mmCIF file as gemmi writes it, N, C-alpha and C atoms, coordinates in Angstrom:
data_model
loop_
_atom_site.group_PDB
_atom_site.id
_atom_site.type_symbol
_atom_site.label_atom_id
_atom_site.label_alt_id
_atom_site.label_comp_id
_atom_site.label_asym_id
_atom_site.label_entity_id
_atom_site.label_seq_id
_atom_site.pdbx_PDB_ins_code
_atom_site.Cartn_x
_atom_site.Cartn_y
_atom_site.Cartn_z
_atom_site.occupancy
_atom_site.B_iso_or_equiv
_atom_site.pdbx_formal_charge
_atom_site.auth_seq_id
_atom_site.auth_asym_id
_atom_site.pdbx_PDB_model_num
ATOM 1 N N . MET Axp A 1 ? 0.725 -1.157 -0.191 1 0 ? 1 A 1
ATOM 2 C CA . MET Axp A 1 ? -0.421 0.14 -0.047 1 0 ? 1 A 1
ATOM 3 C C . MET Axp A 1 ? 0.985 0.971 0.02 1 0 ? 1 A 1
ATOM 4 N N . GLY Axp A 2 ? 1.153 2.343 -0.601 1 0 ? 2 A 1
ATOM 5 C CA . GLY Axp A 2 ? 1.635 3.801 -0.951 1 0 ? 2 A 1
ATOM 6 C C . GLY Axp A 2 ? 0.63 4.56 -1.335 1 0 ? 2 A 1
ATOM 7 N N . GLY Axp A 3 ? 1.125 5.55 -1.245 1 0 ? 3 A 1
ATOM 8 C CA . GLY Axp A 3 ? 0.293 7.217 -1.886 1 0 ? 3 A 1
ATOM 9 C C . GLY Axp A 3 ? 0.846 8.368 -1.279 1 0 ? 3 A 1
ATOM 10 N N . THR Axp A 4 ? 0.376 9.118 -2.05 1 0 ? 4 A 1
ATOM 11 C CA . THR Axp A 4 ? 1.318 10.347 -1.448 1 0 ? 4 A 1
ATOM 12 C C . THR Axp A 4 ? 0.28 11.356 -0.889 1 0 ? 4 A 1
ATOM 13 N N . LEU Axp A 5 ? 0.799 12.126 0.451 1 0 ? 5 A 1
ATOM 14 C CA . LEU Axp A 5 ? -0.314 13.03 1.09 1 0 ? 5 A 1
ATOM 15 C C . LEU Axp A 5 ? 0.498 13.917 0.869 1 0 ? 5 A 1
ATOM 16 N N . ALA Axp A 6 ? -0.43 15.164 0.254 1 0 ? 6 A 1
ATOM 17 C CA . ALA Axp A 6 ? -0.195 16.537 0.572 1 0 ? 6 A 1
ATOM 18 C C . ALA Axp A 6 ? -0.514 17.918 1.166 1 0 ? 6 A 1
ATOM 19 N N . VAL Axp A 7 ? -0.899 18.886 1.29 1 0 ? 7 A 1
ATOM 20 C CA . VAL Axp A 7 ? -1.121 19.878 1.545 1 0 ? 7 A 1
ATOM 21 C C . VAL Axp A 7 ? -1.065 20.88 1.034 1 0 ? 7 A 1
ATOM 22 N N . LEU Axp A 8 ? -2.239 21.745 0.099 1 0 ? 8 A 1
ATOM 23 C CA . LEU Axp A 8 ? -1.738 22.646 -0.75 1 0 ? 8 A 1
ATOM 24 C C . LEU Axp A 8 ? -1.251 23.709 -0.193 1 0 ? 8 A 1
ATOM 25 N N . PRO Axp A 9 ? -0.249 24.938 -0.801 1 0 ? 9 A 1
ATOM 26 C CA . PRO Axp A 9 ? 0.796 25.586 0.521 1 0 ? 9 A 1
ATOM 27 C C . PRO Axp A 9 ? 0.283 26.655 1.076 1 0 ? 9 A 1
ATOM 28 N N . ASP Axp A 10 ? -1.181 27.237 0.329 1 0 ? 10 A 1
ATOM 29 C CA . ASP Axp A 10 ? -1.726 28.198 0.716 1 0 ? 10 A 1
ATOM 30 C C . ASP Axp A 10 ? -2.9 27.489 2.099 1 0 ? 10 A 1
ATOM 31 N N . HIS Axp A 11 ? -3.21 26.444 2.067 1 0 ? 11 A 1
ATOM 32 C CA . HIS Axp A 11 ? -3.986 25.238 3.152 1 0 ? 11 A 1
ATOM 33 C C . HIS Axp A 11 ? -3.116 25.271 4.35 1 0 ? 11 A 1
ATOM 34 N N . ARG Axp A 12 ? -1.687 25.381 3.875 1 0 ? 12 A 1
ATOM 35 C CA . ARG Axp A 12 ? -0.902 24.494 5.329 1 0 ? 12 A 1
ATOM 36 C C . ARG Axp A 12 ? -1.033 25.519 6.828 1 0 ? 12 A 1
ATOM 37 N N . GLY Axp A 13 ? -0.78 25.206 7.868 1 0 ? 13 A 1
ATOM 38 C CA . GLY Axp A 13 ? -0.886 25.731 9.202 1 0 ? 13 A 1
ATOM 39 C C . GLY Axp A 13 ? -2.149 25.212 9.589 1 0 ? 13 A 1
ATOM 40 N N . ARG Axp A 14 ? -3.677 24.684 8.547 1 0 ? 14 A 1
ATOM 41 C CA . ARG Axp A 14 ? -4.591 24.441 9.344 1 0 ? 14 A 1
ATOM 42 C C . ARG Axp A 14 ? -4.931 23.002 10.502 1 0 ? 14 A 1
ATOM 43 N N . GLY Axp A 15 ? -4.102 22.495 10.343 1 0 ? 15 A 1
ATOM 44 C CA . GLY Axp A 15 ? -4.764 21.298 11.177 1 0 ? 15 A 1
ATOM 45 C C . GLY Axp A 15 ? -4.674 20.2 9.745 1 0 ? 15 A 1
ATOM 46 N N . ILE Axp A 16 ? -4.913 20.695 8.872 1 0 ? 16 A 1
ATOM 47 C CA . ILE Axp A 16 ? -5.68 19.668 7.351 1 0 ? 16 A 1
ATOM 48 C C . ILE Axp A 16 ? -4.371 18.159 7.617 1 0 ? 16 A 1
ATOM 49 N N . GLY Axp A 17 ? -3.513 18.416 7.514 1 0 ? 17 A 1
ATOM 50 C CA . GLY Axp A 17 ? -2.814 17.411 7.537 1 0 ? 17 A 1
ATOM 51 C C . GLY Axp A 17 ? -2.653 16.364 8.854 1 0 ? 17 A 1
ATOM 52 N N . THR Axp A 18 ? -2.543 16.995 9.682 1 0 ? 18 A 1
ATOM 53 C CA . THR Axp A 18 ? -2.865 16.127 10.955 1 0 ? 18 A 1
ATOM 54 C C . THR Axp A 18 ? -4.24 15.136 10.716 1 0 ? 18 A 1
ATOM 55 N N . GLU Axp A 19 ? -4.86 16.2 10.463 1 0 ? 19 A 1
ATOM 56 C CA . GLU Axp A 19 ? -6.227 15.629 10.466 1 0 ? 19 A 1
ATOM 57 C C . GLU Axp A 19 ? -6.297 14.357 9.521 1 0 ? 19 A 1
ATOM 58 N N . LEU Axp A 20 ? -4.992 14.662 8.14 1 0 ? 20 A 1
ATOM 59 C CA . LEU Axp A 20 ? -4.878 13.413 7.007 1 0 ? 20 A 1
ATOM 60 C C . LEU Axp A 20 ? -4.527 12.281 7.423 1 0 ? 20 A 1
ATOM 61 N N . MET Axp A 21 ? -3.392 12.834 8.385 1 0 ? 21 A 1
ATOM 62 C CA . MET Axp A 21 ? -2.853 12.134 9.183 1 0 ? 21 A 1
ATOM 63 C C . MET Axp A 21 ? -3.544 11.064 10.084 1 0 ? 21 A 1
ATOM 64 N N . GLU Axp A 22 ? -4.341 11.605 10.484 1 0 ? 22 A 1
ATOM 65 C CA . GLU Axp A 22 ? -5.49 10.719 11.831 1 0 ? 22 A 1
ATOM 66 C C . GLU Axp A 22 ? -6.19 9.541 10.63 1 0 ? 22 A 1
ATOM 67 N N . ALA Axp A 23 ? -6.37 10.172 9.911 1 0 ? 23 A 1
ATOM 68 C CA . ALA Axp A 23 ? -7.376 8.997 9.027 1 0 ? 23 A 1
ATOM 69 C C . ALA Axp A 23 ? -6.747 8.016 8.647 1 0 ? 23 A 1
ATOM 70 N N . VAL Axp A 24 ? -5.216 8.284 8.38 1 0 ? 24 A 1
ATOM 71 C CA . VAL Axp A 24 ? -4.727 7.198 6.855 1 0 ? 24 A 1
ATOM 72 C C . VAL Axp A 24 ? -4.099 6.134 8.771 1 0 ? 24 A 1
ATOM 73 N N . TYR Axp A 25 ? -3.981 6.851 10.07 1 0 ? 25 A 1
ATOM 74 C CA . TYR Axp A 25 ? -3.175 5.592 11.027 1 0 ? 25 A 1
ATOM 75 C C . TYR Axp A 25 ? -5.126 5.154 11.566 1 0 ? 25 A 1
ATOM 76 N N . ALA Axp A 26 ? -6.15 5.345 11.277 1 0 ? 26 A 1
ATOM 77 C CA . ALA Axp A 26 ? -7.198 4.813 11.501 1 0 ? 26 A 1
ATOM 78 C C . ALA Axp A 26 ? -7.177 3.366 10.242 1 0 ? 26 A 1
ATOM 79 N N . GLU Axp A 27 ? -7.473 3.712 9.059 1 0 ? 27 A 1
ATOM 80 C CA . GLU Axp A 27 ? -7.31 3.005 8.117 1 0 ? 27 A 1
ATOM 81 C C . GLU Axp A 27 ? -6.453 2.189 8.753 1 0 ? 27 A 1
ATOM 82 N N . LEU Axp A 28 ? -4.997 1.956 8.169 1 0 ? 28 A 1
ATOM 83 C CA . LEU Axp A 28 ? -4.047 1.607 9.001 1 0 ? 28 A 1
ATOM 84 C C . LEU Axp A 28 ? -4.747 1.033 10.263 1 0 ? 28 A 1
ATOM 85 N N . ARG Axp A 29 ? -5.262 0.952 11.183 1 0 ? 29 A 1
ATOM 86 C CA . ARG Axp A 29 ? -5.841 0.007 12.197 1 0 ? 29 A 1
ATOM 87 C C . ARG Axp A 29 ? -6.385 -0.612 11.216 1 0 ? 29 A 1
ATOM 88 N N . GLY Axp A 30 ? -7.325 -0.631 11.432 1 0 ? 30 A 1
ATOM 89 C CA . GLY Axp A 30 ? -8.572 -1.217 10.404 1 0 ? 30 A 1
ATOM 90 C C . GLY Axp A 30 ? -8.163 -2.072 9.901 1 0 ? 30 A 1
ATOM 91 N N . LEU Axp A 31 ? -6.759 -2.296 8.922 1 0 ? 31 A 1
ATOM 92 C CA . LEU Axp A 31 ? -6.457 -3.63 8.391 1 0 ? 31 A 1
ATOM 93 C C . LEU Axp A 31 ? -5.321 -4.066 9.108 1 0 ? 31 A 1
ATOM 94 N N . GLY Axp A 32 ? -4.92 -3.851 10.291 1 0 ? 32 A 1
ATOM 95 C CA . GLY Axp A 32 ? -4.26 -4.56 11.346 1 0 ? 32 A 1
ATOM 96 C C . GLY Axp A 32 ? -2.947 -4.328 11.235 1 0 ? 32 A 1
ATOM 97 N N . VAL Axp A 33 ? -2.3 -3.329 10.904 1 0 ? 33 A 1
ATOM 98 C CA . VAL Axp A 33 ? -1.106 -2.568 10.04 1 0 ? 33 A 1
ATOM 99 C C . VAL Axp A 33 ? -0.879 -2.079 12.005 1 0 ? 33 A 1
ATOM 100 N N . LYS Axp A 34 ? 0.395 -2.421 12.8 1 0 ? 34 A 1
ATOM 101 C CA . LYS Axp A 34 ? 0.858 -1.919 13.749 1 0 ? 34 A 1
ATOM 102 C C . LYS Axp A 34 ? 2.562 -0.721 13.283 1 0 ? 34 A 1
ATOM 103 N N . HIS Axp A 35 ? 2.764 -1.219 12.335 1 0 ? 35 A 1
ATOM 104 C CA . HIS Axp A 35 ? 3.93 -0.642 12.088 1 0 ? 35 A 1
ATOM 105 C C . HIS Axp A 35 ? 3.873 0.484 10.362 1 0 ? 35 A 1
ATOM 106 N N . MET Axp A 36 ? 4.306 1.627 9.763 1 0 ? 36 A 1
ATOM 107 C CA . MET Axp A 36 ? 4.369 2.55 8.585 1 0 ? 36 A 1
ATOM 108 C C . MET Axp A 36 ? 5.687 3.048 8.309 1 0 ? 36 A 1
ATOM 109 N N . ALA Axp A 37 ? 5.788 3.601 7.14 1 0 ? 37 A 1
ATOM 110 C CA . ALA Axp A 37 ? 7.005 3.676 6.752 1 0 ? 37 A 1
ATOM 111 C C . ALA Axp A 37 ? 6.978 5 5.714 1 0 ? 37 A 1
ATOM 112 N N . VAL Axp A 38 ? 7.695 6.41 6.24 1 0 ? 38 A 1
ATOM 113 C CA . VAL Axp A 38 ? 7.291 7.804 5.589 1 0 ? 38 A 1
ATOM 114 C C . VAL Axp A 38 ? 8.123 8.121 4.808 1 0 ? 38 A 1
ATOM 115 N N . SER Axp A 39 ? 8.283 8.102 3.086 1 0 ? 39 A 1
ATOM 116 C CA . SER Axp A 39 ? 8.819 9.075 2.776 1 0 ? 39 A 1
ATOM 117 C C . SER Axp A 39 ? 9.298 10.18 2.605 1 0 ? 39 A 1
ATOM 118 N N . VAL Axp A 40 ? 10.586 10.891 2.827 1 0 ? 40 A 1
ATOM 119 C CA . VAL Axp A 40 ? 10.08 12.395 2.056 1 0 ? 40 A 1
ATOM 120 C C . VAL Axp A 40 ? 11.321 12.7 1.785 1 0 ? 40 A 1
ATOM 121 N N . ILE Axp A 41 ? 11.118 13.415 0.588 1 0 ? 41 A 1
ATOM 122 C CA . ILE Axp A 41 ? 11.854 14.364 -0.146 1 0 ? 41 A 1
ATOM 123 C C . ILE Axp A 41 ? 13.273 15.259 1.08 1 0 ? 41 A 1
ATOM 124 N N . ALA Axp A 42 ? 14.41 14.906 1.163 1 0 ? 42 A 1
ATOM 125 C CA . ALA Axp A 42 ? 15.55 15.275 1.915 1 0 ? 42 A 1
ATOM 126 C C . ALA Axp A 42 ? 15.541 16.965 2.561 1 0 ? 42 A 1
ATOM 127 N N . SER Axp A 43 ? 15.343 17.7 1.18 1 0 ? 43 A 1
ATOM 128 C CA . SER Axp A 43 ? 15.051 19.254 1.199 1 0 ? 43 A 1
ATOM 129 C C . SER Axp A 43 ? 13.783 19.85 1.899 1 0 ? 43 A 1
ATOM 130 N N . ASN Axp A 44 ? 12.636 18.736 1.669 1 0 ? 44 A 1
ATOM 131 C CA . ASN Axp A 44 ? 11.448 19.362 2.194 1 0 ? 44 A 1
ATOM 132 C C . ASN Axp A 44 ? 11.653 19.488 4.033 1 0 ? 44 A 1
ATOM 133 N N . GLU Axp A 45 ? 11.877 20.578 4.125 1 0 ? 45 A 1
ATOM 134 C CA . GLU Axp A 45 ? 11.838 20.486 5.566 1 0 ? 45 A 1
ATOM 135 C C . GLU Axp A 45 ? 10.942 20.593 6.578 1 0 ? 45 A 1
ATOM 136 N N . ASP Axp A 46 ? 9.7 21.37 5.814 1 0 ? 46 A 1
ATOM 137 C CA . ASP Axp A 46 ? 8.259 21.376 7.094 1 0 ? 46 A 1
ATOM 138 C C . ASP Axp A 46 ? 7.842 19.726 6.879 1 0 ? 46 A 1
ATOM 139 N N . ALA Axp A 47 ? 7.447 19.124 5.765 1 0 ? 47 A 1
ATOM 140 C CA . ALA Axp A 47 ? 7.645 17.996 6.155 1 0 ? 47 A 1
ATOM 141 C C . ALA Axp A 47 ? 8.081 16.665 7.061 1 0 ? 47 A 1
ATOM 142 N N . ILE Axp A 48 ? 9.574 17.255 7.028 1 0 ? 48 A 1
ATOM 143 C CA . ILE Axp A 48 ? 10.156 15.998 7.99 1 0 ? 48 A 1
ATOM 144 C C . ILE Axp A 48 ? 9.682 17.286 9.581 1 0 ? 48 A 1
ATOM 145 N N . ARG Axp A 49 ? 9.819 18.288 9.38 1 0 ? 49 A 1
ATOM 146 C CA . ARG Axp A 49 ? 9.411 19.219 10.886 1 0 ? 49 A 1
ATOM 147 C C . ARG Axp A 49 ? 7.776 18.329 10.955 1 0 ? 49 A 1
ATOM 148 N N . PHE Axp A 50 ? 6.688 18.365 10.277 1 0 ? 50 A 1
ATOM 149 C CA . PHE Axp A 50 ? 5.77 17.773 10.793 1 0 ? 50 A 1
ATOM 150 C C . PHE Axp A 50 ? 5.296 16.368 11.252 1 0 ? 50 A 1
ATOM 151 N N . TYR Axp A 51 ? 6.279 15.778 10.263 1 0 ? 51 A 1
ATOM 152 C CA . TYR Axp A 51 ? 6.445 14.296 10.5 1 0 ? 51 A 1
ATOM 153 C C . TYR Axp A 51 ? 7.61 14.315 12.254 1 0 ? 51 A 1
ATOM 154 N N . ASP Axp A 52 ? 8.048 14.982 12.279 1 0 ? 52 A 1
ATOM 155 C CA . ASP Axp A 52 ? 9.196 14.751 13.663 1 0 ? 52 A 1
ATOM 156 C C . ASP Axp A 52 ? 8.064 15.001 14.576 1 0 ? 52 A 1
ATOM 157 N N . ARG Axp A 53 ? 7.49 16.028 14.551 1 0 ? 53 A 1
ATOM 158 C CA . ARG Axp A 53 ? 6.223 16.425 16.05 1 0 ? 53 A 1
ATOM 159 C C . ARG Axp A 53 ? 4.899 15.046 15.453 1 0 ? 53 A 1
ATOM 160 N N . LEU Axp A 54 ? 4.936 14.781 14.876 1 0 ? 54 A 1
ATOM 161 C CA . LEU Axp A 54 ? 4.151 13.301 14.48 1 0 ? 54 A 1
ATOM 162 C C . LEU Axp A 54 ? 4.6 12.153 15.645 1 0 ? 54 A 1
ATOM 163 N N . GLY Axp A 55 ? 5.986 12.598 16.053 1 0 ? 55 A 1
ATOM 164 C CA . GLY Axp A 55 ? 6.54 11.491 16.932 1 0 ? 55 A 1
ATOM 165 C C . GLY Axp A 55 ? 7.325 10.795 15.797 1 0 ? 55 A 1
ATOM 166 N N . LEU Axp A 56 ? 7.011 10.558 14.738 1 0 ? 56 A 1
ATOM 167 C CA . LEU Axp A 56 ? 8.021 9.56 13.565 1 0 ? 56 A 1
ATOM 168 C C . LEU Axp A 56 ? 9.519 9.876 13.773 1 0 ? 56 A 1
ATOM 169 N N . LEU Axp A 57 ? 10.424 8.604 13.234 1 0 ? 57 A 1
ATOM 170 C CA . LEU Axp A 57 ? 11.514 8.786 14.002 1 0 ? 57 A 1
ATOM 171 C C . LEU Axp A 57 ? 12.569 8.464 12.667 1 0 ? 57 A 1
ATOM 172 N N . PRO Axp A 58 ? 13.407 9.343 12.126 1 0 ? 58 A 1
ATOM 173 C CA . PRO Axp A 58 ? 14.142 8.658 10.89 1 0 ? 58 A 1
ATOM 174 C C . PRO Axp A 58 ? 14.909 7.248 10.9 1 0 ? 58 A 1
ATOM 175 N N . PHE Axp A 59 ? 14.827 6.331 9.917 1 0 ? 59 A 1
ATOM 176 C CA . PHE Axp A 59 ? 15.697 5.481 10.085 1 0 ? 59 A 1
ATOM 177 C C . PHE Axp A 59 ? 15.784 5.337 9.052 1 0 ? 59 A 1
ATOM 178 N N . LEU Axp A 60 ? 15.885 5.569 7.244 1 0 ? 60 A 1
ATOM 179 C CA . LEU Axp A 60 ? 16.856 4.933 6.369 1 0 ? 60 A 1
ATOM 180 C C . LEU Axp A 60 ? 17.073 6.149 5.438 1 0 ? 60 A 1
ATOM 181 N N . ARG Axp A 61 ? 18.27 6.176 5.329 1 0 ? 61 A 1
ATOM 182 C CA . ARG Axp A 61 ? 18.831 7.942 4.358 1 0 ? 61 A 1
ATOM 183 C C . ARG Axp A 61 ? 18.877 7.118 3.044 1 0 ? 61 A 1
ATOM 184 N N . SER Axp A 62 ? 18.567 7.117 2.36 1 0 ? 62 A 1
ATOM 185 C CA . SER Axp A 62 ? 18.706 6.751 0.593 1 0 ? 62 A 1
ATOM 186 C C . SER Axp A 62 ? 19.557 8.247 -0.073 1 0 ? 62 A 1
ATOM 187 N N . TYR Axp A 63 ? 20.22 7.76 -1.271 1 0 ? 63 A 1
ATOM 188 C CA . TYR Axp A 63 ? 21.133 8.933 -2.276 1 0 ? 63 A 1
ATOM 189 C C . TYR Axp A 63 ? 20.353 8.615 -3.665 1 0 ? 63 A 1
ATOM 190 N N . ILE Axp A 64 ? 21.08 9.806 -3.947 1 0 ? 64 A 1
ATOM 191 C CA . ILE Axp A 64 ? 20.681 9.611 -5.396 1 0 ? 64 A 1
ATOM 192 C C . ILE Axp A 64 ? 21.582 10.367 -5.947 1 0 ? 64 A 1
ATOM 193 N N . GLY Axp A 65 ? 22.209 9.972 -7.865 1 0 ? 65 A 1
ATOM 194 C CA . GLY Axp A 65 ? 22.99 10.984 -7.929 1 0 ? 65 A 1
ATOM 195 C C . GLY Axp A 65 ? 23.204 10.197 -9.378 1 0 ? 65 A 1
ATOM 196 N N . GLU Axp A 66 ? 24.246 10.709 -10.248 1 0 ? 66 A 1
ATOM 197 C CA . GLU Axp A 66 ? 24.267 10.765 -11.766 1 0 ? 66 A 1
ATOM 198 C C . GLU Axp A 66 ? 25.46 9.377 -11.871 1 0 ? 66 A 1
ATOM 199 N N . VAL Axp A 67 ? 25.735 8.709 -12.677 1 0 ? 67 A 1
ATOM 200 C CA . VAL Axp A 67 ? 26.828 7.717 -13.191 1 0 ? 67 A 1
ATOM 201 C C . VAL Axp A 67 ? 28.202 8.382 -13.686 1 0 ? 67 A 1
ATOM 202 N N . PRO Axp A 68 ? 28.538 8.805 -12.745 1 0 ? 68 A 1
ATOM 203 C CA . PRO Axp A 68 ? 29.809 9.208 -13.668 1 0 ? 68 A 1
ATOM 204 C C . PRO Axp A 68 ? 29.961 8.34 -14.734 1 0 ? 68 A 1
């Protein structure tokens, strides 16, 4: 299962992301899921702070680059 969670810039800071995550949590609990993973683009500091506030912990670091 996977998907994208996003809140338009003009609507941020209103609790919409938190409400969306509560809906995600409810769906996952209903499926019996105990753990989840979230990926964030490394430069997206707002999203990183958001997931930090939710109590999610950094786990894996991925690297991407051109082949020389």
